[in-house]
C-alpha positions as CSV (number, residue, x, y, z in Angstrom):
1,M,-2.2,32.0,-1.4
2,A,1.5,31.3,-1.6
3,T,3.6,29.8,-4.4
4,V,6.8,27.8,-4.2
5,T,8.6,26.5,-7.3
6,V,11.5,24.0,-7.5
7,T,13.3,22.6,-10.6
8,K,15.4,19.5,-10.9
9,T,17.3,18.0,-14.0
10,V,17.0,14.3,-14.1
11,N,19.5,12.3,-16.3
12,A,17.1,10.1,-18.0
13,P,14.7,10.3,-21.0
14,I,11.3,12.1,-20.5
15,A,9.3,8.8,-20.8
16,S,11.1,7.3,-18.0
17,V,10.7,10.4,-15.7
18,W,7.1,10.6,-16.8
19,N,6.4,7.0,-16.1
20,S,7.8,7.3,-12.6
21,W,5.3,10.2,-11.8
22,D,2.5,8.5,-13.8
23,D,2.7,5.4,-11.5
24,Y,0.3,7.4,-9.3
25,A,-0.3,4.9,-6.5
26,N,3.5,4.4,-5.9
27,I,5.0,7.9,-5.1
28,H,6.1,6.3,-1.8
29,K,8.8,4.6,-3.9
30,F,10.7,7.8,-4.4
31,H,9.2,10.4,-1.8
32,P,11.5,10.4,1.2
33,G,8.5,11.7,3.4
34,V,5.8,9.2,2.4
35,Q,5.6,5.8,4.2
36,H,2.6,4.4,2.1
37,S,0.5,5.7,-0.9
38,Y,-2.4,4.0,-2.5
39,L,-5.3,4.6,-4.9
40,L,-8.6,5.6,-3.4
41,E,-12.4,4.9,-4.4
42,N,-12.5,4.3,-8.0
43,K,-9.1,2.9,-8.0
44,Q,-8.3,4.5,-11.4
45,E,-4.6,4.2,-11.9
46,T,-3.8,7.4,-13.5
47,G,-5.1,10.4,-15.6
48,M,-7.8,12.9,-14.9
49,G,-9.8,12.1,-11.8
50,A,-7.3,9.5,-10.3
51,L,-7.4,9.6,-6.5
52,R,-4.6,8.6,-3.9
53,Q,-3.7,8.9,-0.3
54,C,-0.2,9.5,1.0
55,D,0.5,8.5,4.6
56,F,3.7,10.2,5.8
57,T,6.6,8.8,7.7
58,D,5.6,10.7,11.0
59,G,2.8,8.4,11.2
60,K,0.2,11.2,11.5
61,T,0.0,13.3,8.4
62,F,-1.9,12.3,5.4
63,L,-2.9,13.9,2.0
64,K,-5.8,12.8,-0.2
65,E,-5.1,14.0,-3.8
66,R,-6.7,14.0,-7.2
67,I,-5.2,14.6,-10.6
68,T,-6.8,17.6,-12.2
69,T,-4.6,18.2,-15.3
70,Y,-3.0,15.5,-17.3
71,K,-1.1,15.9,-20.5
72,K,1.2,12.8,-21.1
73,H,5.1,13.7,-21.1
74,Q,4.2,17.4,-20.5
75,T,2.2,18.3,-17.4
76,M,0.4,16.9,-14.4
77,T,-1.5,18.8,-11.7
78,V,-2.5,17.3,-8.5
79,E,-5.0,18.9,-6.0
80,I,-4.9,18.1,-2.3
81,Y,-8.5,17.9,-1.5
82,D,-8.2,16.5,2.2
83,T,-5.5,16.7,4.7
84,N,-4.5,17.2,8.2
85,A,-1.5,19.1,7.3
86,P,-1.6,23.0,8.1
87,I,-2.9,23.8,4.6
88,K,-6.3,24.8,3.7
89,D,-6.0,24.1,0.0
90,A,-3.1,23.3,-2.5
91,H,-2.3,22.5,-6.1
92,A,0.9,21.1,-7.3
93,N,1.8,21.3,-10.9
94,F,4.5,19.2,-12.5
95,E,5.9,20.2,-15.8
96,F,8.4,17.9,-17.9
97,R,10.7,19.2,-20.6
98,S,13.0,17.2,-22.6
99,L,16.5,18.6,-22.6
100,G,17.9,15.9,-24.9
101,A,17.8,12.1,-25.3
102,N,18.7,11.4,-21.8
103,Q,18.0,14.6,-19.7
104,T,14.6,15.9,-18.4
105,Q,13.8,19.0,-16.6
106,V,11.0,18.7,-13.9
107,T,9.6,21.9,-12.5
108,M,7.0,21.6,-9.6
109,T,5.0,24.6,-8.7
110,M,2.9,24.4,-5.5
111,I,0.1,26.9,-4.8
112,F,-1.3,26.7,-1.4
113,T,-3.2,28.5,1.4
114,P,-2.2,27.9,5.1
115,K,-4.8,27.2,7.7
116,M,-4.8,29.0,11.1
117,G,-6.0,32.3,9.8
118,L,-3.9,35.2,10.9
119,L,-1.3,32.8,12.4
120,G,-1.1,30.9,9.2
121,K,-0.3,34.3,7.5
122,L,2.4,35.1,10.1
123,I,4.2,31.8,9.7
124,L,3.8,31.8,5.8
125,P,7.5,32.6,5.2
126,L,8.6,29.7,7.3
127,M,6.1,27.4,5.6
128,K,7.3,28.5,2.1
129,M,10.9,27.8,3.2
130,Q,10.0,24.3,4.6
131,F,7.8,23.4,1.6
132,S,10.6,24.5,-0.7
133,K,13.0,22.1,1.2
134,G,10.5,19.3,1.1
135,L,9.6,19.6,-2.5
136,M,13.2,19.7,-3.5
137,G,13.6,16.5,-1.5
138,L,10.8,15.0,-3.6
139,L,12.4,15.9,-6.8
140,E,15.8,14.7,-5.7
141,G,14.2,11.4,-4.5
142,N,12.5,11.1,-7.8
143,A,15.6,11.7,-9.8
144,N,17.6,9.3,-7.7
145,Y,14.9,6.7,-8.1
146,V,14.8,7.1,-12.0
147,E,18.4,7.2,-12.5
148,K,19.5,4.6,-10.1
149,Q,16.4,2.8,-9.3
150,L,17.1,3.3,-5.5
151,A,14.5,3.5,-2.7
152,P,14.5,6.8,-0.8
153,A,16.5,7.3,2.4
154,A,14.4,7.6,5.6
155,A,13.3,11.0,6.4
């Protein structure tokens, strides 16, 4: 297993930041690498057990995710339970901390296991670097969306 952690300060109240992440079906609004995202199966909009699929801008990669931890305005954990990306399993934990009336710190920690056995272990440093870059892009996309209500730039 490998761990990548990124942090971003958003110039907005915690409720606004939380609401952008809690709009679970619509991460595509601020994730620069996601073309489409939508609810799956039970169509539960958010909270423990909510399911979604994210289809990436490359036209091939997808993730199916479920919320496994949910504490409003505090933390949300999303498990990737099916994907064609080169990861066997992954969990992304989001922590939200108010830094004042109009600032929120978002910390995202992703724990993942690569596919491909020994090869996966050998390329793990490269994967961590790529994940770190991609996750930071996600947090920056969210900050831009919340602060300015702008759509993400194409990946």
